[in-house]
ROBA-964063 format. One record per residue (C-alpha): residue number from 1; chain; x, y, z; residue in one letter. Coordinates in steps of 0.02 Angstrom, whole numbers, plus 50000, padded with zeros to 5 digits. Example, Ala and Ser with C-alpha at 12.3 -4.5 7.8 and 13.67 -1.06 7.14 Angstrom:
<lozas>
+-----+--------+-------+-------+-------+---------+
! num ! cadena !     X !     Y !     Z ! residuo !
+-----+--------+-------+-------+-------+---------+
!   1 !      A ! 50615 ! 49775 ! 50390 !       a !
!   2 !      A ! 50684 ! 49947 ! 50357 !       s !
+-----+--------+-------+-------+-------+---------+
</lozas>
This chain:
<lozas>
+-----+--------+-------+-------+-------+---------+
! num ! cadena !     X !     Y !     Z ! residuo !
+-----+--------+-------+-------+-------+---------+
!   1 !      A ! 50028 ! 51250 ! 50844 !       m !
!   2 !      A ! 50121 ! 51289 ! 50684 !       t !
!   3 !      A ! 50302 ! 51339 ! 50700 !       i !
!   4 !      A ! 50377 ! 51451 ! 50567 !       t !
!   5 !      A ! 50562 ! 51457 ! 50530 !       t !
!   6 !      A ! 50682 ! 51553 ! 50421 !       r !
!   7 !      A ! 50855 ! 51515 ! 50356 !       r !
!   8 !      A ! 51002 ! 51627 ! 50395 !       t !
!   9 !      A ! 51189 ! 51612 ! 50384 !       t !
!  10 !      A ! 51315 ! 51631 ! 50524 !       v !
!  11 !      A ! 51444 ! 51757 ! 50465 !       s !
!  12 !      A ! 51621 ! 51688 ! 50466 !       q !
!  13 !      A ! 51683 ! 51864 ! 50437 !       r !
!  14 !      A ! 51596 ! 51929 ! 50594 !       k !
!  15 !      A ! 51662 ! 51781 ! 50694 !       i !
!  16 !      A ! 51838 ! 51825 ! 50637 !       a !
!  17 !      A ! 51825 ! 52011 ! 50674 !       f !
!  18 !      A ! 51702 ! 52021 ! 50819 !       m !
!  19 !      A ! 51731 ! 51854 ! 50905 !       g !
!  20 !      A ! 51627 ! 51825 ! 51062 !       d !
!  21 !      A ! 51531 ! 51988 ! 51040 !       d !
!  22 !      A ! 51453 ! 51913 ! 50883 !       y !
!  23 !      A ! 51441 ! 51733 ! 50944 !       r !
!  24 !      A ! 51349 ! 51788 ! 51102 !       n !
!  25 !      A ! 51210 ! 51867 ! 50997 !       t !
!  26 !      A ! 51163 ! 51690 ! 50942 !       w !
!  27 !      A ! 51150 ! 51616 ! 51117 !       l !
!  28 !      A ! 50971 ! 51580 ! 51168 !       g !
!  29 !      A ! 50908 ! 51573 ! 50989 !       t !
!  30 !      A ! 50795 ! 51425 ! 50949 !       q !
!  31 !      A ! 50852 ! 51329 ! 50796 !       a !
!  32 !      A ! 50808 ! 51170 ! 50701 !       v !
!  33 !      A ! 50929 ! 51025 ! 50687 !       f !
!  34 !      A ! 50889 ! 50895 ! 50554 !       t !
!  35 !      A ! 50955 ! 50719 ! 50585 !       t !
!  36 !      A ! 51025 ! 50607 ! 50448 !       w !
!  37 !      A ! 50857 ! 50517 ! 50451 !       e !
!  38 !      A ! 50765 ! 50680 ! 50416 !       g !
!  39 !      A ! 50693 ! 50707 ! 50591 !       e !
!  40 !      A ! 50681 ! 50892 ! 50632 !       r !
!  41 !      A ! 50722 ! 50934 ! 50813 !       l !
!  42 !      A ! 50707 ! 51105 ! 50894 !       i !
!  43 !      A ! 50840 ! 51157 ! 51017 !       g !
!  44 !      A ! 50918 ! 51314 ! 51089 !       t !
!  45 !      A ! 51089 ! 51378 ! 51039 !       i !
!  46 !      A ! 51185 ! 51365 ! 51202 !       t !
!  47 !      A ! 51367 ! 51358 ! 51151 !       h !
!  48 !      A ! 51491 ! 51352 ! 51007 !       w !
!  49 !      A ! 51596 ! 51207 ! 50944 !       s !
!  50 !      A ! 51781 ! 51194 ! 50984 !       d !
!  51 !      A ! 51873 ! 51344 ! 50915 !       y !
!  52 !      A ! 51707 ! 51441 ! 50909 !       g !
!  53 !      A ! 51669 ! 51402 ! 50728 !       s !
!  54 !      A ! 51494 ! 51325 ! 50733 !       y !
!  55 !      A ! 51341 ! 51353 ! 50843 !       p !
!  56 !      A ! 51276 ! 51206 ! 50944 !       c !
!  57 !      A ! 51097 ! 51174 ! 50999 !       v !
!  58 !      A ! 51046 ! 51089 ! 51161 !       t !
!  59 !      A ! 50883 ! 50992 ! 51167 !       f !
!  60 !      A ! 50759 ! 50971 ! 51310 !       a !
!  61 !      A ! 50837 ! 50803 ! 51358 !       d !
!  62 !      A ! 51009 ! 50882 ! 51380 !       g !
!  63 !      A ! 51088 ! 50812 ! 51222 !       t !
!  64 !      A ! 51163 ! 50930 ! 51096 !       w !
!  65 !      A ! 51211 ! 50939 ! 50912 !       a !
!  66 !      A ! 51322 ! 51050 ! 50807 !       r !
!  67 !      A ! 51239 ! 51155 ! 50672 !       l !
!  68 !      A ! 51312 ! 51209 ! 50506 !       d !
!  69 !      A ! 51338 ! 51392 ! 50461 !       l !
!  70 !      A ! 51171 ! 51388 ! 50369 !       d !
!  71 !      A ! 51050 ! 51393 ! 50516 !       v !
!  72 !      A ! 50862 ! 51369 ! 50518 !       e !
!  73 !      A ! 50800 ! 51478 ! 50661 !       v !
!  74 !      A ! 50627 ! 51473 ! 50738 !       v !
!  75 !      A ! 50532 ! 51637 ! 50718 !       n !
!  76 !      A ! 50479 ! 51714 ! 50883 !       a !
+-----+--------+-------+-------+-------+---------+
</lozas>
């Protein structure tokens, strides 16, 4: 099965003005995290980093990683 993705940017402006209303729209979204070694892992955005600045993905094994504001999301 081929997985297609697209890049999008988390809006800092919307985070500042809308807060959790905006952040919650990202929860449940599948996204790609690329390790320093270049391995691409798919996880689900489940929470936000401290202070709510960056989305975090959780993987099937329960580990998680913080994403940047430039997010590669998996197309549904």
